[in-house]
C-alpha positions as CSV (number, residue, x, y, z in Angstrom):
1,X,99.1,114.7,76.9
2,X,99.3,111.5,78.7
3,X,97.9,108.6,76.9
4,X,95.0,107.4,79.1
5,X,95.7,103.6,78.2
6,X,99.4,103.6,79.1
7,X,99.7,106.3,81.8
8,X,101.9,105.1,84.7
9,X,100.6,107.2,87.3
10,X,97.5,109.6,86.7
11,X,96.5,112.9,88.2
12,X,93.5,115.1,88.5
13,X,93.5,116.4,84.7
14,X,93.3,112.8,83.8
15,X,90.6,112.1,85.8
16,X,88.6,114.8,84.1
17,X,89.6,113.7,81.1
18,X,88.2,110.1,81.7
19,X,85.0,111.5,83.3
20,X,84.8,113.6,80.0
21,X,85.2,110.4,77.7
22,X,82.6,108.6,79.7
23,X,80.1,111.0,79.4
24,X,80.8,111.9,76.0
25,X,78.7,110.7,73.0
26,X,79.8,107.4,72.2
27,X,81.0,107.1,76.1
28,X,79.7,104.6,78.5
29,X,75.9,104.1,78.2
30,X,75.4,103.9,82.2
31,X,77.7,106.9,82.8
32,X,75.7,109.2,80.2
33,X,72.6,108.0,81.5
34,X,73.2,109.6,85.2
35,X,72.1,112.6,87.0
36,X,72.5,114.6,90.1
37,X,69.5,112.4,91.5
38,X,70.4,109.0,90.5
39,X,74.1,108.9,91.8
40,X,72.9,111.3,95.0
41,X,73.0,107.6,97.1
42,X,76.2,106.8,95.6
43,X,78.1,109.7,97.0
44,X,76.7,108.7,100.7
45,X,77.8,105.1,100.3
46,X,81.4,106.3,99.1
47,X,81.7,108.8,102.0
48,X,80.3,105.7,104.5
49,X,82.8,103.3,103.2
50,X,85.9,105.8,103.4
51,X,84.6,106.1,107.1
52,X,84.9,102.6,107.7
53,X,88.4,102.1,106.1
54,X,89.3,105.2,109.0
55,X,87.3,103.3,111.9
56,X,89.2,99.9,110.6
57,X,92.6,101.5,110.3
58,X,92.9,100.0,106.7
59,X,94.8,102.7,104.8
60,X,95.2,101.0,101.7
61,X,91.6,100.7,101.7
62,X,90.9,104.1,102.6
63,X,93.2,105.1,100.0
64,X,90.9,103.5,97.3
65,X,87.8,104.7,99.1
66,X,89.0,108.3,99.0
67,X,89.3,108.0,95.3
68,X,85.7,106.5,95.1
69,X,84.8,109.8,97.0
70,X,86.8,112.0,94.5
71,X,85.0,110.4,91.7
72,X,81.7,111.5,92.9
73,X,83.0,115.1,93.0
74,X,84.0,114.9,89.4
75,X,81.0,113.1,88.5
76,X,78.6,115.7,90.1
77,X,80.9,118.5,88.4
78,X,80.7,117.1,85.1
79,X,77.1,116.7,85.5
80,X,76.6,120.2,86.1
81,X,79.2,121.6,83.6
82,X,76.8,120.1,80.8
83,X,73.9,121.9,82.4
84,X,75.8,125.3,82.4
85,X,75.7,125.5,86.2
86,X,78.9,125.0,87.3
87,X,82.5,123.4,86.5
88,X,85.0,121.4,88.5
89,X,87.3,124.4,88.5
90,X,84.6,126.5,90.2
91,X,84.0,123.8,92.8
92,X,88.0,124.0,93.4
93,X,87.7,128.0,93.5
94,X,84.9,127.8,96.0
95,X,86.5,125.5,98.4
96,X,89.7,127.3,98.4
97,X,87.9,130.8,99.0
98,X,86.1,129.5,101.7
99,X,89.2,128.0,103.5
100,X,91.0,131.3,103.2
101,X,88.1,133.3,104.6
102,X,86.9,130.8,107.4
103,X,90.9,130.9,108.6
104,X,91.4,134.5,109.7
105,X,93.7,133.5,112.1
106,X,95.9,131.9,109.6
107,X,95.5,134.1,106.5
108,X,94.8,137.3,108.2
109,X,95.6,139.0,111.6
110,X,93.2,137.3,113.9
111,X,94.4,135.0,116.8
112,X,93.8,131.5,117.6
113,X,95.7,130.0,120.9
114,X,93.9,126.6,120.7
115,X,91.5,124.4,118.3
116,X,88.3,125.7,120.4
117,X,89.4,129.2,119.5
118,X,90.1,128.2,115.8
119,X,86.7,126.6,115.8
120,X,85.0,129.7,117.0
121,X,86.5,131.8,114.3
122,X,85.5,129.3,111.7
123,X,81.8,129.3,112.9
124,X,81.8,133.1,113.1
125,X,83.0,133.7,109.6
126,X,80.5,130.8,108.3
127,X,77.4,132.6,110.1
128,X,78.4,135.9,108.6
129,X,79.1,134.1,105.1
130,X,75.6,132.4,105.2
131,X,73.9,135.5,106.6
132,X,72.6,133.6,109.7
133,X,71.7,136.6,112.5
134,X,70.2,133.9,115.1
135,X,71.2,130.5,116.5
136,X,68.0,128.9,114.5
137,X,69.5,130.1,111.3
138,X,72.5,128.5,112.4
139,X,70.3,125.3,113.3
140,X,68.4,125.3,110.0
141,X,71.5,125.1,107.8
142,X,72.4,121.8,109.5
143,X,72.2,119.4,106.5
144,X,68.8,117.3,106.8
145,X,70.5,114.4,104.9
146,X,72.9,113.9,107.7
147,X,72.0,110.6,110.0
148,X,69.3,111.6,112.3
149,X,71.5,111.1,115.6
150,X,74.3,112.9,114.1
151,X,72.0,116.2,112.9
152,X,70.5,115.9,116.5
153,X,74.0,116.3,118.1
154,X,75.0,119.1,116.1
155,X,71.5,120.9,116.6
156,X,72.2,120.4,120.4
157,X,75.9,121.7,120.2
158,X,74.7,124.9,118.4
159,X,72.4,125.4,120.9
160,X,74.8,125.0,123.8
161,X,77.1,127.7,122.3
162,X,74.0,129.9,122.5
163,X,73.9,128.9,126.3
164,X,70.9,126.7,125.9
165,X,72.0,123.6,127.7
166,X,72.2,122.3,131.3
167,X,75.4,122.4,133.3
168,X,75.7,119.0,133.9
169,X,74.3,115.3,133.0
170,X,72.0,114.7,135.9
171,X,68.9,117.0,134.3
172,X,69.8,115.3,130.8
173,X,69.1,111.6,132.4
174,X,66.2,112.9,134.4
175,X,64.7,114.2,130.9
176,X,65.7,110.7,129.5
177,X,63.7,109.3,132.1
178,X,60.7,111.5,131.6
179,X,60.9,110.9,127.5
180,X,61.0,107.0,128.4
181,X,57.6,107.2,130.5
182,X,55.7,109.5,127.8
183,X,56.6,106.6,125.2
184,X,55.2,104.2,127.6
185,X,52.2,106.3,128.1
186,X,52.0,106.8,124.1
187,X,52.3,102.9,123.7
188,X,49.5,101.9,126.2
189,X,47.2,104.7,124.8
190,X,48.4,104.0,121.1
191,X,48.9,107.5,120.6
192,X,51.8,109.4,118.6
193,X,54.5,106.7,119.6
194,X,56.7,108.0,116.7
195,X,56.8,111.5,118.0
196,X,57.6,110.0,121.5
197,X,60.4,107.6,120.1
198,X,62.0,110.9,118.4
199,X,61.8,112.7,121.9
200,X,63.7,109.7,123.6
201,X,66.4,109.4,120.9
202,X,67.0,113.1,120.9
203,X,67.3,113.2,125.0
204,X,69.5,110.1,124.5
205,X,71.8,112.0,122.3
206,X,71.9,114.9,124.7
207,X,73.1,112.4,127.7
208,X,75.6,111.3,125.2
209,X,76.9,114.7,124.3
210,X,77.6,115.2,128.3
211,X,79.4,111.7,128.7
212,X,81.6,112.7,125.7
213,X,80.0,110.0,123.4
214,X,78.8,110.1,119.9
215,X,75.4,108.7,119.4
216,X,75.9,107.5,115.9
217,X,79.2,105.7,116.9
218,X,77.4,104.1,119.8
219,X,74.5,102.8,118.1
220,X,77.2,101.4,115.5
221,X,79.0,99.8,118.1
222,X,75.8,98.4,119.7
223,X,74.9,96.9,116.3
224,X,78.2,95.2,115.7
225,X,77.8,93.7,119.2
226,X,74.1,92.5,118.2
227,X,75.2,90.9,115.2
228,X,78.1,89.1,117.3
229,X,76.0,87.8,119.9
230,X,73.1,86.8,117.6
231,X,75.6,84.7,115.7
232,X,76.5,83.4,118.8
233,X,73.0,82.4,119.8
234,X,72.5,80.8,116.4
235,X,75.3,78.3,117.2
236,X,74.4,77.6,120.8
237,X,70.6,76.8,119.6
238,X,69.8,73.1,119.3
239,X,67.6,73.9,116.4
240,X,66.3,76.8,114.1
241,X,65.2,79.8,116.6
242,X,62.0,80.2,115.2
243,X,61.0,76.9,117.0
244,X,61.8,78.1,120.3
245,X,59.8,80.0,122.8
246,X,60.8,83.4,124.4
247,X,62.2,82.1,127.5
248,X,64.6,79.9,125.9
249,X,65.7,82.6,123.5
250,X,66.1,84.7,126.0
251,X,68.4,81.8,128.0
252,X,70.6,81.7,125.0
253,X,71.0,85.4,124.8
254,X,72.2,85.3,128.4
255,X,74.7,82.5,127.8
256,X,76.1,84.3,124.9
257,X,76.3,87.8,126.7
258,X,77.8,85.5,129.4
259,X,80.7,84.4,127.0
260,X,81.2,87.7,125.9
261,X,81.8,89.2,129.1
262,X,84.4,86.3,130.1
263,X,86.4,86.7,127.0
């Protein structure tokens, strides 16, 4: 057995032993106090940090972040094992069975000549496995914890596979304009602004799908662009921004935007 203090290279069994030690009586007070609910946000945060490393092409950081994601899996499995729900071995067994079952074109005699056919085979097996007899059933299985723009795109994709979609982008753009008008009306009449704003965002995701642009990534890039321009606005400002009127602020924003385009 490897000495956990002196091992030169650890493996998954060592990670499981470390987690067991952390959760054992006399282990780490913080680790022992955690529950599925208390570390739920950690799972999401670590997944996003891994995604960030991919976006930056930082492979050393990705290696570290994947380790953090794996830690969350092991952590949840350890908590589940203590309560008799399942073990880490059950998690591994489950994903292996899923991969074999949902790849009949690899492990059985089915054929898949391209990625689209492979995905169709996966979706077909998934719906059979989950007992999803309708597209609405499949939609209902899309995780509600997903970012809303990502969830919207997945729901729209499932609807499109069932034939519920336009053939080109123009009607989607018209719908976007329609929803914007309804939002303007709701604000003017002090009606249900939240509902109309949601409809507008959902319609915007639809337009993005036709343009093969992921709404979540597009908004993330817009956020980064806003930070960059705002930083330049602060640099250009003769004083604190809260001391300027709207016209002066808009002029600074215009200058920052022009500099960005020139560069």
